[in-house]
N, C-alpha and C positions, 0 to 999 in steps of 0.2 A: 551256787550250784556246782557240783563238780561235773566233770566231763562225762561221766557214765549215765547220768541223769539227763544232761542235754541228748546224748546218744539215743537213749531209751525214748525219749519224747519225740524226737526227729523219726525214729523207726516207726512209731505209733501213727505219726501223721502221715508217712509215706504208706501204711498199710492202711488208712482210712482213704486216702486220695485213691489207691488201688481198688478199694471196695467199691467207691463211688464210680469210677471209669468203667469197671465190669457191670454194674448195675445198670448205668445209664446204656451202656452198649447192648444189654440184653433187652432193655425196655424200648428203645428207639427201634421200632420195625422197619422203617422205610427212611434211612437218614437222610437228609436235606442239607445243603450247603450252609442255610439259615440256622439250623440247629448247631452244625459244627461251629459257625462262626459265634454263635452266643456261648457256647462252652469256651472256646478259645479266649474270647473277651474277659470272661469270668476268670480264668486261671491268670492272664496277663496281668489284671488287677491284683489278685492275690500275690502273684509274684512280686509285683511291685511293692506291695505292703511289705513283704519279707524283707526286701531289698532295702526298703527304708529303714525298718527295724535294725536291720546288721549295719547300715551306714551311720545311723545316728547313735548307734552304740547301746540301745536298749535291749 
C-alpha cells in the first residue's frame, strides 16, 4: 500500500469516529459518569489494538 492510500483510510476512520462521537453526544440526553466511563474504556481498548498492530508491524 502506498502512503496516499494509508492517509485516505486514516482520514476515513477519523471521520467515522467523529460521526460516532457527535451522534452519541446528541442521543445521550442526561450524560452520567457511568456512560462516559463505558465510552472511554471502549476507546482505550480500540487504541490498544491500534498500537498493538503498529508495534507488531501488521
